[in-house]
MOPAC internal coordinates of N, CA, C and O (Angstrom, degrees):
PM7 1SCF
backbone

  N    0.0000 0     0.00 0     0.00 0    0    0    0
  C    1.4670 1     0.00 0     0.00 0    1    0    0
  C    1.4104 1   111.10 1     0.00 0    2    1    0
  O    1.2310 1   118.21 1   -37.15 1    3    2    1
  N    1.2041 1   121.02 1   142.85 1    3    2    1
  C    1.4917 1   126.45 1   175.49 1    5    3    2
  C    1.5245 1   108.02 1   -68.90 1    6    5    3
  O    1.2310 1   124.20 1   -29.59 1    7    6    5
  N    1.3802 1   109.54 1   150.41 1    7    6    5
  C    1.5358 1   111.05 1   176.17 1    9    7    6
  C    1.5892 1   111.02 1   -67.67 1   10    9    7
  O    1.2310 1   118.97 1   -21.10 1   11   10    9
  N    1.2309 1   119.57 1   158.90 1   11   10    9
  C    1.4844 1   120.91 1  -174.63 1   13   11   10
  C    1.4861 1   107.46 1   -80.10 1   14   13   11
  O    1.2310 1   120.43 1   -63.47 1   15   14   13
  N    1.3761 1   116.77 1   116.53 1   15   14   13
  C    1.4798 1   117.50 1   176.65 1   17   15   14
  C    1.5780 1   108.21 1   -67.37 1   18   17   15
  O    1.2310 1   121.13 1   139.44 1   19   18   17
  N    1.2474 1   115.44 1   -40.56 1   19   18   17
  C    1.5067 1   117.98 1  -175.77 1   21   19   18
  C    1.5616 1   114.89 1   -62.64 1   22   21   19
  O    1.2310 1   120.84 1   156.43 1   23   22   21
  N    1.3784 1   116.00 1   -23.57 1   23   22   21
  C    1.3635 1   120.02 1  -178.47 1   25   23   22
  C    1.5184 1   116.17 1   -65.03 1   26   25   23
  O    1.2310 1   120.95 1   159.14 1   27   26   25
  N    1.3941 1   115.78 1   -20.86 1   27   26   25
  C    1.4368 1   121.73 1   173.68 1   29   27   26
  C    1.4763 1   114.19 1   -59.20 1   30   29   27
  O    1.2310 1   120.37 1   153.52 1   31   30   29
  N    1.3170 1   116.90 1   -26.48 1   31   30   29
  C    1.4445 1   117.47 1  -176.71 1   33   31   30
  C    1.5295 1   104.92 1   -82.98 1   34   33   31
  O    1.2310 1   112.74 1   162.37 1   35   34   33
  N    1.2765 1   131.32 1   -17.63 1   35   34   33
  C    1.3788 1   131.08 1   178.29 1   37   35   34
  C    1.3787 1   111.30 1   -81.97 1   38   37   35
  O    1.2310 1   119.04 1   -27.95 1   39   38   37
  N    1.3840 1   119.43 1   152.05 1   39   38   37
  C    1.4637 1   124.00 1   175.09 1   41   39   38
  C    1.4270 1   110.58 1   -86.15 1   42   41   39
  O    1.2310 1   124.05 1   -61.13 1   43   42   41
  N    1.3614 1   109.83 1   118.87 1   43   42   41
  C    1.5104 1   112.53 1   174.09 1   45   43   42
  C    1.5376 1   112.93 1   -86.39 1   46   45   43
  O    1.2310 1   122.46 1   -28.58 1   47   46   45
  N    1.2816 1   112.90 1   151.42 1   47   46   45
  C    1.4675 1   119.75 1   176.61 1   49   47   46
  C    1.6183 1   107.33 1  -125.68 1   50   49   47
  O    1.2310 1   119.73 1   -14.30 1   51   50   49
  N    1.2494 1   118.12 1   165.70 1   51   50   49
  C    1.5219 1   120.49 1   170.00 1   53   51   50
  C    1.4133 1   106.08 1  -116.13 1   54   53   51
  O    1.2310 1   120.75 1   -32.99 1   55   54   53
  N    1.2500 1   116.17 1   147.01 1   55   54   53
  C    1.3593 1   127.55 1  -172.79 1   57   55   54
  C    1.6451 1   109.11 1  -154.21 1   58   57   55
  O    1.2310 1   123.03 1   -20.26 1   59   58   57
  N    1.3080 1   111.79 1   159.74 1   59   58   57
  C    1.5162 1   121.05 1   179.53 1   61   59   58
  C    1.5000 1   111.26 1   -97.41 1   62   61   59
  O    1.2310 1   118.43 1   -53.44 1   63   62   61
  N    1.2422 1   120.61 1   126.56 1   63   62   61
  C    1.4092 1   124.98 1   178.40 1   65   63   62
  C    1.7048 1   110.22 1   -78.29 1   66   65   63
  O    1.2310 1   119.89 1   -24.97 1   67   66   65
  N    1.1780 1   117.82 1   155.03 1   67   66   65
  C    1.4570 1   122.13 1   175.86 1   69   67   66
  C    1.5355 1   106.09 1   -67.82 1   70   69   67
  O    1.2310 1   121.05 1    15.02 1   71   70   69
  N    1.2287 1   115.60 1  -164.98 1   71   70   69
  C    1.5639 1   123.32 1  -178.33 1   73   71   70
  C    1.4837 1   111.68 1   -80.42 1   74   73   71
  O    1.2310 1   120.76 1  -170.69 1   75   74   73
  N    1.3602 1   116.15 1     9.31 1   75   74   73
  C    1.4671 1   124.10 1  -177.61 1   77   75   74
  C    1.5450 1   106.11 1  -115.29 1   78   77   75
  O    1.2310 1   121.89 1   -56.57 1   79   78   77
  N    1.2727 1   113.98 1   123.43 1   79   78   77
  C    1.5176 1   114.89 1   175.23 1   81   79   78
  C    1.6069 1   110.44 1   -60.32 1   82   81   79
  O    1.2310 1   122.02 1   -23.30 1   83   82   81
  N    1.4020 1   113.73 1   156.70 1   83   82   81
  C    1.4204 1   117.84 1  -179.99 1   85   83   82
  C    1.5194 1   108.00 1  -132.51 1   86   85   83
  O    1.2310 1   122.55 1   -45.15 1   87   86   85
  N    1.4089 1   112.73 1   134.85 1   87   86   85
  C    1.4639 1   112.49 1   177.43 1   89   87   86
  C    1.5071 1   112.50 1   -86.64 1   90   89   87
  O    1.2310 1   119.31 1    -4.87 1   91   90   89
  N    1.2997 1   118.93 1   175.13 1   91   90   89
  C    1.5163 1   119.73 1   179.75 1   93   91   90
  C    1.4979 1   105.99 1   -70.48 1   94   93   91
  O    1.2310 1   120.86 1   -35.99 1   95   94   93
  N    1.3619 1   115.96 1   144.01 1   95   94   93
  C    1.4581 1   126.94 1   171.47 1   97   95   94
  C    1.4441 1   123.17 1    83.52 1   98   97   95
  O    1.2310 1   122.70 1  -158.97 1   99   98   97
  N    1.4341 1   112.44 1    21.03 1   99   98   97
  C    1.4181 1   116.37 1  -179.65 1  101   99   98
  C    1.5244 1   106.15 1  -110.14 1  102  101   99
  O    1.2310 1   123.40 1   -24.69 1  103  102  101
  N    1.4305 1   111.09 1   155.31 1  103  102  101
  C    1.5661 1   115.36 1  -179.62 1  105  103  102
  C    1.4387 1   107.89 1   -88.04 1  106  105  103
  O    1.2310 1   120.81 1   -33.40 1  107  106  105
  N    1.3137 1   116.06 1   146.60 1  107  106  105
  C    1.3887 1   125.74 1  -173.02 1  109  107  106
  C    1.6663 1   108.16 1  -133.31 1  110  109  107
  O    1.2310 1   122.60 1   -26.54 1  111  110  109
  N    1.2423 1   112.63 1   153.46 1  111  110  109
  C    1.5046 1   121.10 1   168.02 1  113  111  110
  C    1.4785 1   118.96 1  -120.85 1  114  113  111
  O    1.2310 1   119.32 1   -31.12 1  115  114  113
  N    1.2243 1   118.90 1   148.88 1  115  114  113
  C    1.5033 1   124.63 1   178.37 1  117  115  114
  C    1.4177 1   102.40 1   -83.06 1  118  117  115
  O    1.2310 1   122.85 1   -60.06 1  119  118  117
  N    1.3385 1   112.14 1   119.94 1  119  118  117
  C    1.5898 1   114.43 1  -176.60 1  121  119  118
  C    1.5712 1   108.63 1   -99.40 1  122  121  119
  O    1.2310 1   121.46 1     6.37 1  123  122  121
  N    1.3057 1   114.80 1  -173.63 1  123  122  121
  C    1.3973 1   121.44 1  -175.58 1  125  123  122
  C    1.5595 1   111.27 1   -71.84 1  126  125  123
  O    1.2310 1   116.39 1   169.49 1  127  126  125
  N    1.2681 1   124.47 1   -10.51 1  127  126  125
  C    1.3885 1   120.26 1   174.52 1  129  127  126
  C    1.4942 1   112.55 1  -106.41 1  130  129  127
  O    1.2310 1   120.95 1  -155.85 1  131  130  129
  N    1.4185 1   115.80 1    24.15 1  131  130  129
  C    1.4173 1   124.74 1   176.54 1  133  131  130
  C    1.4847 1   115.93 1    57.59 1  134  133  131
  O    1.2310 1   120.89 1  -151.48 1  135  134  133
  N    1.3732 1   115.91 1    28.52 1  135  134  133
  C    1.4364 1   124.31 1   175.77 1  137  135  134
  C    1.6238 1   102.71 1  -114.13 1  138  137  135
  O    1.2310 1   122.64 1   -15.84 1  139  138  137
  N    1.3261 1   112.55 1   164.16 1  139  138  137
  C    1.4204 1   118.18 1   175.71 1  141  139  138
  C    1.5083 1   113.69 1  -106.23 1  142  141  139
  O    1.2310 1   123.97 1   -55.55 1  143  142  141
  N    1.3686 1   109.99 1   124.45 1  143  142  141
  C    1.5226 1   115.85 1  -175.88 1  145  143  142
  C    1.5514 1   105.50 1  -119.18 1  146  145  143
  O    1.2310 1   120.44 1   -26.96 1  147  146  145
  N    1.3925 1   116.76 1   153.04 1  147  146  145
  C    1.4593 1   123.60 1   175.23 1  149  147  146
  C    1.3949 1   114.86 1   -58.23 1  150  149  147
  O    1.2310 1   120.10 1   -46.34 1  151  150  149
  N    1.3381 1   117.41 1   133.66 1  151  150  149
  C    1.4430 1   125.36 1  -171.97 1  153  151  150
  C    1.5938 1   106.79 1   -88.88 1  154  153  151
  O    1.2310 1   120.35 1   -27.89 1  155  154  153
  N    1.3666 1   116.94 1   152.11 1  155  154  153
  C    1.4569 1   120.91 1  -178.32 1  157  155  154
  C    1.5892 1   106.25 1   -99.52 1  158  157  155
  O    1.2310 1   119.29 1    -1.85 1  159  158  157
  N    1.1728 1   118.96 1   178.15 1  159  158  157
  C    1.4745 1   125.42 1  -178.23 1  161  159  158
  C    1.4959 1   120.73 1   -58.78 1  162  161  159
  O    1.2310 1   124.31 1   160.56 1  163  162  161
  N    1.3878 1   109.33 1   -19.44 1  163  162  161
  C    1.4770 1   115.41 1  -171.51 1  165  163  162
  C    1.4936 1   113.74 1   -91.28 1  166  165  163
  O    1.2310 1   119.53 1   176.87 1  167  166  165
  N    1.3983 1   118.50 1    -3.13 1  167  166  165
  C    1.4275 1   125.66 1  -177.48 1  169  167  166
  C    1.5726 1   108.32 1  -123.14 1  170  169  167
  O    1.2310 1   121.63 1   -27.93 1  171  170  169
  N    1.2517 1   114.48 1   152.07 1  171  170  169
  C    1.4946 1   122.10 1   170.96 1  173  171  170
  C    1.4844 1   113.79 1   -68.63 1  174  173  171
  O    1.2310 1   122.94 1   138.05 1  175  174  173
  N    1.4515 1   111.97 1   -41.95 1  175  174  173
  C    1.5299 1   114.24 1  -174.72 1  177  175  174
  C    1.5881 1   107.91 1   100.56 1  178  177  175
  O    1.2310 1   124.07 1   -28.72 1  179  178  177
  N    1.3251 1   109.80 1   151.28 1  179  178  177
  C    1.4291 1   116.06 1   174.92 1  181  179  178
  C    1.5460 1   117.33 1   -92.12 1  182  181  179
  O    1.2310 1   121.87 1   144.97 1  183  182  181
  N    1.3396 1   114.02 1   -35.03 1  183  182  181
  C    1.3332 1   126.31 1  -172.33 1  185  183  182
  C    1.5715 1   116.10 1  -140.73 1  186  185  183
  O    1.2310 1   118.00 1   -17.09 1  187  186  185
  N    1.2871 1   121.42 1   162.91 1  187  186  185
  C    1.4597 1   130.11 1   174.55 1  189  187  186
  C    1.4848 1   111.30 1  -114.90 1  190  189  187
  O    1.2310 1   112.07 1   -45.15 1  191  190  189
  N    1.2836 1   132.56 1   134.85 1  191  190  189
  C    1.4202 1   132.31 1   174.58 1  193  191  190
  C    1.4231 1   106.05 1   -74.33 1  194  193  191
  O    1.2310 1   116.88 1   -52.16 1  195  194  193
  N    1.4085 1   123.55 1   127.84 1  195  194  193
  C    1.4142 1   125.15 1   178.39 1  197  195  194
  C    1.5239 1   107.55 1   -98.14 1  198  197  195
  O    1.2310 1   118.03 1   170.45 1  199  198  197
  N    1.3449 1   121.36 1    -9.55 1  199  198  197
  C    1.4424 1   118.80 1   175.83 1  201  199  198
  C    1.6766 1   100.22 1  -148.30 1  202  201  199
  O    1.2310 1   121.82 1    -9.83 1  203  202  201
  N    1.3876 1   114.11 1   170.17 1  203  202  201
  C    1.4465 1   119.46 1   171.78 1  205  203  202
  C    1.5298 1   111.07 1   -63.55 1  206  205  203
  O    1.2310 1   119.44 1   -43.93 1  207  206  205
  N    1.2826 1   118.68 1   136.07 1  207  206  205
  C    1.3687 1   121.49 1   179.69 1  209  207  206
  C    1.5837 1   112.26 1  -121.04 1  210  209  207
  O    1.2310 1   117.95 1   -62.00 1  211  210  209
  N    1.3169 1   121.51 1   118.00 1  211  210  209
  C    1.2768 1   123.09 1  -179.29 1  213  211  210
  C    1.6726 1   111.98 1   -64.35 1  214  213  211
  O    1.2310 1   121.22 1   -26.01 1  215  214  213
  N    1.2828 1   115.27 1   153.99 1  215  214  213
  C    1.4778 1   120.09 1   174.11 1  217  215  214
  C    1.4099 1   110.08 1   -47.49 1  218  217  215
  O    1.2310 1   119.56 1   -42.28 1  219  218  217
  N    1.3715 1   118.45 1   137.72 1  219  218  217
  C    1.3979 1   127.80 1   171.79 1  221  219  218
  C    1.5882 1   111.49 1    56.70 1  222  221  219
  O    1.2310 1   119.53 1  -155.04 1  223  222  221
  N    1.2805 1   118.51 1    24.96 1  223  222  221
  C    1.4496 1   122.59 1  -179.72 1  225  223  222
  C    1.4731 1   111.38 1  -115.96 1  226  225  223
  O    1.2310 1   122.13 1   -13.50 1  227  226  225
  N    1.3559 1   113.53 1   166.50 1  227  226  225
  C    1.4298 1   120.70 1   179.96 1  229  227  226
  C    1.6055 1   107.67 1   -94.35 1  230  229  227
  O    1.2310 1   121.75 1   -41.43 1  231  230  229
  N    1.3334 1   114.25 1   138.57 1  231  230  229
  C    1.4893 1   121.36 1  -171.95 1  233  231  230
  C    1.5760 1   104.40 1  -145.65 1  234  233  231
  O    1.2310 1   122.09 1    -6.25 1  235  234  233
  N    1.3277 1   113.61 1   173.75 1  235  234  233
  C    1.4252 1   129.30 1  -172.49 1  237  235  234
  C    1.5582 1   107.14 1   -96.36 1  238  237  235
  O    1.2310 1   118.20 1   -47.51 1  239  238  237
  N    1.2491 1   121.03 1   132.49 1  239  238  237
  C    1.4351 1   125.92 1   178.05 1  241  239  238
  C    1.5207 1   110.73 1  -136.63 1  242  241  239
  O    1.2310 1   120.96 1   -19.14 1  243  242  241
  N    1.3568 1   115.76 1   160.86 1  243  242  241
  C    1.4009 1   123.03 1   170.52 1  245  243  242
  C    1.5273 1   112.90 1  -125.08 1  246  245  243
  O    1.2310 1   119.53 1   -34.16 1  247  246  245
  N    1.3837 1   118.49 1   145.84 1  247  246  245
  C    1.3435 1   116.87 1  -169.77 1  249  247  246
  C    1.6475 1   107.39 1   -83.21 1  250  249  247
  O    1.2310 1   125.05 1   -33.94 1  251  250  249
  N    1.4324 1   107.91 1   146.06 1  251  250  249
  C    1.5198 1   112.36 1   179.95 1  253  251  250
  C    1.4352 1   112.78 1   -78.49 1  254  253  251
  O    1.2310 1   120.97 1   176.20 1  255  254  253
  N    1.3639 1   115.75 1    -3.80 1  255  254  253
  C    1.5155 1   124.85 1  -175.19 1  257  255  254
  C    1.6092 1   112.19 1   -81.14 1  258  257  255
  O    1.2310 1   122.23 1   166.34 1  259  258  257
  N    1.2658 1   113.33 1   -13.66 1  259  258  257
  C    1.6080 1   116.33 1  -166.00 1  261  259  258
  C    1.4715 1   111.56 1   -91.85 1  262  261  259
  O    1.2310 1   117.83 1   170.37 1  263  262  261
  N    1.2850 1   121.74 1    -9.63 1  263  262  261
  C    1.5212 1   114.79 1  -176.70 1  265  263  262
  C    1.5403 1   116.06 1    78.66 1  266  265  263
  O    1.2310 1   120.82 1  -171.87 1  267  266  265
  N    1.2780 1   116.03 1     8.13 1  267  266  265
  C    1.5485 1   125.42 1  -177.85 1  269  267  266
  C    1.4971 1   111.51 1   -66.49 1  270  269  267
  O    1.2310 1   124.01 1   -10.01 1  271  270  269
  N    1.3754 1   109.92 1   169.99 1  271  270  269
  C    1.4721 1   117.34 1   169.37 1  273  271  270
  C    1.4888 1   101.13 1   -98.17 1  274  273  271
  O    1.2310 1   119.75 1   -51.01 1  275  274  273
  N    1.2465 1   118.09 1   128.99 1  275  274  273
  C    1.5080 1   126.99 1  -179.54 1  277  275  274
  C    1.4515 1   113.26 1  -129.04 1  278  277  275
  O    1.2310 1   121.23 1   -28.56 1  279  278  277
  N    1.3365 1   115.25 1   151.44 1  279  278  277
  C    1.4666 1   122.83 1   168.19 1  281  279  278
  C    1.4859 1   110.74 1   -49.93 1  282  281  279
  O    1.2310 1   118.57 1   -41.96 1  283  282  281
  N    1.2010 1   120.33 1   138.04 1  283  282  281
  C    1.5405 1   121.96 1   176.85 1  285  283  282
  C    1.4346 1   113.40 1  -139.01 1  286  285  283
  O    1.2310 1   117.75 1   -58.14 1  287  286  285
  N    1.4502 1   121.88 1   121.86 1  287  286  285
  C    1.3793 1   126.73 1  -177.73 1  289  287  286
  C    1.6249 1   105.19 1   -88.06 1  290  289  287
  O    1.2310 1   122.78 1   -62.27 1  291  290  289
  N    1.3007 1   112.28 1   117.73 1  291  290  289
  C    1.5329 1   111.51 1  -173.69 1  293  291  290
  C    1.5694 1   105.87 1   -88.24 1  294  293  291
  O    1.2310 1   122.79 1   -14.67 1  295  294  293
  N    1.4072 1   112.25 1   165.33 1  295  294  293
  C    1.3618 1   122.01 1   171.11 1  297  295  294
  C    1.4986 1   112.66 1  -111.30 1  298  297  295
  O    1.2310 1   120.82 1  -178.70 1  299  298  297
  N    1.3307 1   116.03 1     1.30 1  299  298  297
  C    1.5126 1   123.68 1  -179.55 1  301  299  298
  C    1.4837 1   109.63 1  -157.20 1  302  301  299
  O    1.2310 1   119.09 1    -6.88 1  303  302  301
  N    1.2170 1   119.34 1   173.12 1  303  302  301
  C    1.4673 1   121.53 1   166.55 1  305  303  302
  C    1.4534 1   114.46 1   -67.64 1  306  305  303
  O    1.2310 1   119.79 1   -48.25 1  307  306  305
  N    1.3398 1   118.01 1   131.75 1  307  306  305
  C    1.4263 1   122.65 1  -174.66 1  309  307  306
  C    1.5892 1   108.43 1  -136.25 1  310  309  307
  O    1.2310 1   122.29 1   -42.96 1  311  310  309
  N    1.4180 1   113.21 1   137.04 1  311  310  309
  C    1.4851 1   119.48 1  -173.80 1  313  311  310
  C    1.6007 1   104.64 1   -98.90 1  314  313  311
  O    1.2310 1   121.34 1   -24.73 1  315  314  313
  N    1.3536 1   115.05 1   155.27 1  315  314  313
  C    1.3947 1   119.83 1   169.10 1  317  315  314
  C    1.4789 1   111.18 1   -60.88 1  318  317  315
  O    1.2310 1   122.49 1   -47.10 1  319  318  317
  N    1.3813 1   112.83 1   132.90 1  319  318  317
  C    1.4507 1   117.37 1  -174.51 1  321  319  318
  C    1.5794 1   118.27 1    95.73 1  322  321  319
  O    1.2310 1   123.61 1   164.10 1  323  322  321
  N    1.3709 1   110.67 1   -15.90 1  323  322  321
  C    1.4660 1   117.13 1   172.49 1  325  323  322
  C    1.5152 1   109.23 1   -57.95 1  326  325  323
  O    1.2310 1   121.47 1   -28.29 1  327  326  325
  N    1.3596 1   114.80 1   151.71 1  327  326  325
  C    1.4626 1   118.93 1   170.83 1  329  327  326
  C    1.6331 1   103.59 1   -78.55 1  330  329  327
  O    1.2310 1   123.04 1   -41.21 1  331  330  329
  N    1.3264 1   111.78 1   138.79 1  331  330  329
  C    1.6081 1   118.95 1  -179.80 1  333  331  330
  C    1.4863 1    99.00 1   -94.68 1  334  333  331
  O    1.2310 1   124.49 1   -42.55 1  335  334  333
  N    1.3846 1   108.99 1   137.45 1  335  334  333
  C    1.5169 1   119.25 1   172.54 1  337  335  334
  C    1.6002 1   106.75 1  -131.45 1  338  337  335
  O    1.2310 1   123.30 1   -20.54 1  339  338  337
  N    1.3717 1   111.29 1   159.46 1  339  338  337
  C    1.4649 1   118.58 1   177.98 1  341  339  338
  C    1.6012 1   105.99 1   -71.82 1  342  341  339
  O    1.2310 1   121.43 1   -32.61 1  343  342  341
  N    1.3160 1   114.86 1   147.39 1  343  342  341
  C    1.4171 1   124.43 1   168.16 1  345  343  342
  C    1.4077 1   115.80 1  -135.87 1  346  345  343
  O    1.2310 1   118.34 1   -13.11 1  347  346  345
  N    1.4923 1   120.77 1   166.89 1  347  346  345
  C    1.3028 1   121.71 1  -178.72 1  349  347  346
  C    1.5402 1   113.75 1   -53.20 1  350  349  347
  O    1.2310 1   120.19 1   -13.83 1  351  350  349
  N    1.3222 1   117.25 1   166.17 1  351  350  349
  C    1.5625 1   121.13 1   176.97 1  353  351  350
  C    1.4086 1   113.33 1    54.82 1  354  353  351
  O    1.2310 1   120.21 1  -147.96 1  355  354  353
  N    1.3730 1   117.21 1    32.04 1  355  354  353
  C    1.4842 1   112.34 1   172.70 1  357  355  354
  C    1.4963 1   113.97 1    79.33 1  358  357  355
  O    1.2310 1   120.02 1   173.95 1  359  358  357
  N    1.3524 1   117.56 1    -6.05 1  359  358  357
  C    1.4523 1   117.91 1  -173.92 1  361  359  358
  C    1.5161 1   114.53 1   -86.60 1  362  361  359
  O    1.2310 1   119.14 1    -5.57 1  363  362  361
  N    1.3685 1   119.25 1   174.43 1  363  362  361
  C    1.2430 1   128.39 1  -176.50 1  365  363  362
  C    1.5463 1   113.34 1  -107.58 1  366  365  363
  O    1.2310 1   115.21 1   -24.84 1  367  366  365
  N    1.2485 1   126.68 1   155.16 1  367  366  365
  C    1.5263 1   123.05 1  -179.55 1  369  367  366
  C    1.5588 1   107.73 1  -144.56 1  370  369  367
  O    1.2310 1   120.92 1    -5.61 1  371  370  369
  N    1.3797 1   115.84 1   174.39 1  371  370  369
  C    1.4588 1   120.71 1   163.74 1  373  371  370
  C    1.4510 1   111.39 1  -115.82 1  374  373  371
  O    1.2310 1   119.73 1  -154.28 1  375  374  373
  N    1.3555 1   118.13 1    25.72 1  375  374  373
  C    1.4430 1   127.73 1  -178.60 1  377  375  374
  C    1.4864 1   112.67 1  -111.76 1  378  377  375
  O    1.2310 1   118.96 1   -50.83 1  379  378  377
  N    1.2777 1   119.59 1   129.17 1  379  378  377
  C    1.4580 1   119.47 1   177.52 1  381  379  378
  C    1.3883 1   107.92 1   -98.88 1  382  381  379
  O    1.2310 1   122.34 1  -112.19 1  383  382  381
  N    1.4064 1   113.13 1    67.81 1  383  382  381
  C    1.4535 1   124.58 1   177.85 1  385  383  382
  C    1.5520 1   105.41 1   -65.92 1  386  385  383
  O    1.2310 1   122.86 1    -7.59 1  387  386  385
  N    1.3346 1   112.13 1   172.41 1  387  386  385
  C    1.5150 1   121.24 1  -174.09 1  389  387  386
  C    1.5192 1   103.80 1   -56.42 1  390  389  387
  O    1.2310 1   117.33 1   -47.07 1  391  390  389
  N    1.3756 1   122.68 1   132.93 1  391  390  389
  C    1.3297 1   132.92 1   175.62 1  393  391  390
  C    1.4398 1   120.48 1    61.31 1  394  393  391
  O    1.2310 1   120.72 1  -164.58 1  395  394  393
  N    1.4855 1   116.23 1    15.42 1  395  394  393
  C    1.4574 1   120.71 1   176.85 1  397  395  394
  C    1.4681 1   110.88 1   -72.71 1  398  397  395
  O    1.2310 1   119.22 1   -27.85 1  399  398  397
  N    1.2380 1   119.09 1   152.15 1  399  398  397
  C    1.4852 1   126.61 1  -177.99 1  401  399  398
  C    1.4851 1   109.23 1  -109.81 1  402  401  399
  O    1.2310 1   119.70 1   -52.39 1  403  402  401
  N    1.3371 1   118.18 1   127.61 1  403  402  401
  C    1.5046 1   125.48 1   169.82 1  405  403  402
  C    1.5648 1   110.31 1   -55.22 1  406  405  403
  O    1.2310 1   120.18 1   -50.19 1  407  406  405
  N    1.3508 1   117.27 1   129.81 1  407  406  405
  C    1.5103 1   120.36 1  -176.52 1  409  407  406
  C    1.4548 1   108.62 1  -119.41 1  410  409  407
  O    1.2310 1   119.85 1   149.61 1  411  410  409
  N    1.3637 1   117.89 1   -30.39 1  411  410  409
  C    1.4702 1   119.46 1  -174.33 1  413  411  410
  C    1.4321 1   113.85 1   160.40 1  414  413  411
  O    1.2310 1   118.40 1    29.39 1  415  414  413
  N    1.3659 1   120.66 1  -150.61 1  415  414  413
  C    1.4370 1   126.19 1   171.21 1  417  415  414
  C    1.5286 1   114.71 1  -117.65 1  418  417  415
  O    1.2310 1   120.54 1   -27.74 1  419  418  417
  N    1.3844 1   116.58 1   152.26 1  419  418  417
  C    1.3954 1   117.74 1  -179.56 1  421  419  418
  C    1.5435 1   107.80 1   -88.05 1  422  421  419
  O    1.2310 1   117.24 1   -52.99 1  423  422  421
  N    1.3594 1   122.85 1   127.01 1  423  422  421
  C    1.3939 1   126.65 1  -178.53 1  425  423  422
  C    1.5362 1   110.34 1  -109.59 1  426  425  423
  O    1.2310 1   119.13 1   168.31 1  427  426  425
  N    1.3342 1   119.27 1   -11.69 1  427  426  425
  C    1.4863 1   122.42 1   174.82 1  429  427  426
  C    1.5451 1   106.38 1  -135.52 1  430  429  427
  O    1.2310 1   120.79 1   -65.36 1  431  430  429
  N    1.2893 1   116.09 1   114.64 1  431  430  429
  C    1.3347 1   124.83 1  -174.45 1  433  431  430
  C    1.6465 1   116.32 1   -63.67 1  434  433  431
  O    1.2310 1   120.29 1   -25.26 1  435  434  433
  N    1.3839 1   117.05 1   154.74 1  435  434  433
  C    1.4405 1   122.31 1   177.31 1  437  435  434
  C    1.5175 1   108.75 1  -122.26 1  438  437  435
  O    1.2310 1   121.65 1   -21.38 1  439  438  437
  N    1.2284 1   114.44 1   158.62 1  439  438  437
  C    1.4003 1   118.61 1   179.54 1  441  439  438
  C    1.5452 1   114.63 1  -105.92 1  442  441  439
  O    1.2310 1   117.98 1   174.84 1  443  442  441
  N    1.2991 1   121.45 1    -5.16 1  443  442  441
  C    1.4620 1   127.49 1   177.58 1  445  443  442
  C    1.5680 1   112.87 1   168.60 1  446  445  443
  O    1.2310 1   122.90 1    14.83 1  447  446  445
  N    1.4485 1   112.04 1  -165.17 1  447  446  445
  C    1.3982 1   120.54 1  -178.71 1  449  447  446
  C    1.5060 1   112.18 1   -64.09 1  450  449  447
  O    1.2310 1   122.00 1   -40.60 1  451  450  449
  N    1.3381 1   113.77 1   139.40 1  451  450  449
  C    1.5406 1   113.78 1  -179.62 1  453  451  450
  C    1.5152 1   118.94 1    81.51 1  454  453  451
  O    1.2310 1   121.85 1   177.18 1  455  454  453
  N    1.3671 1   114.06 1    -2.82 1  455  454  453
  C    1.5076 1   114.65 1  -174.70 1  457  455  454
  C    1.3821 1   108.66 1   -94.01 1  458  457  455
  O    1.2310 1   117.93 1   -41.23 1  459  458  457
  N    1.3641 1   121.55 1   138.77 1  459  458  457
  C    1.5939 1   125.65 1   178.98 1  461  459  458
  C    1.4755 1   111.32 1   -80.66 1  462  461  459
  O    1.2310 1   121.52 1   -52.80 1  463  462  461
  N    1.2825 1   114.70 1   127.20 1  463  462  461
  C    1.4852 1   118.47 1   169.19 1  465  463  462
  C    1.4696 1   105.63 1  -127.00 1  466  465  463
  O    1.2310 1   120.62 1    20.82 1  467  466  465
  N    1.3504 1   116.42 1  -159.18 1  467  466  465
  C    1.5137 1   126.30 1  -176.13 1  469  467  466
  C    1.6453 1   104.48 1  -133.25 1  470  469  467
  O    1.2310 1   121.45 1   -39.24 1  471  470  469
  N    1.2527 1   114.84 1   140.76 1  471  470  469
  C    1.4737 1   125.49 1   173.23 1  473  471  470
  C    1.5611 1   110.51 1  -129.25 1  474  473  471
  O    1.2310 1   122.14 1   -45.37 1  475  474  473
  N    1.2600 1   113.50 1   134.63 1  475  474  473
  C    1.4533 1   125.72 1   172.69 1  477  475  474
  C    1.3894 1   105.53 1   -85.16 1  478  477  475
  O    1.2310 1   115.21 1   -80.10 1  479  478  477
  N    1.4080 1   126.68 1    99.90 1  479  478  477
  C    1.4117 1   130.56 1   178.89 1  481  479  478
  C    1.5078 1   112.40 1   -58.59 1  482  481  479
  O    1.2310 1   121.63 1   -36.61 1  483  482  481
  N    1.2635 1   114.48 1   143.39 1  483  482  481
  C    1.5718 1   118.10 1   162.98 1  485  483  482
  C    1.5121 1   109.16 1   -84.16 1  486  485  483
  O    1.2310 1   119.19 1   -43.92 1  487  486  485
  N    1.2619 1   119.14 1   136.08 1  487  486  485
  C    1.4101 1   123.44 1   174.45 1  489  487  486
  C    1.4781 1   111.63 1   -76.51 1  490  489  487
  O    1.2310 1   116.34 1   -64.12 1  491  490  489
  N    1.3489 1   124.56 1   115.88 1  491  490  489
  C    1.4965 1   121.81 1  -174.66 1  493  491  490
  C    1.5124 1   110.84 1   -81.12 1  494  493  491
  O    1.2310 1   118.53 1  -177.82 1  495  494  493
  N    1.2665 1   120.41 1     2.18 1  495  494  493
  C    1.4569 1   123.81 1  -173.98 1  497  495  494
  C    1.4928 1   107.66 1   -92.24 1  498  497  495
  O    1.2310 1   120.10 1   180.00 1  499  498  497

């Protein structure tokens, strides 16, 4: 998959992953130890991984507050224009399952679980 051209408009930050490795395109939260851990489906998340990040290593992240187009790891097949929702394991979905949070719109389709697409985030501010 080609690198995201739209991502260059987003402000990247560096952060440290917890003791669990993170793949590209998952939502993470800043936890009480000041490390970034994978978000569950009940929270929006603070950042999205822009690359794979090894356990306890520093990686690149983009804020979920900017309304940017971000890499998004899907948990199911998603079509362009579908509403993007939070899913377990930091993934994105097109399903409004119980307690899922609206995140934005899919702008690059996915064919199933574990496939990387792109989501245009809604700015919550």
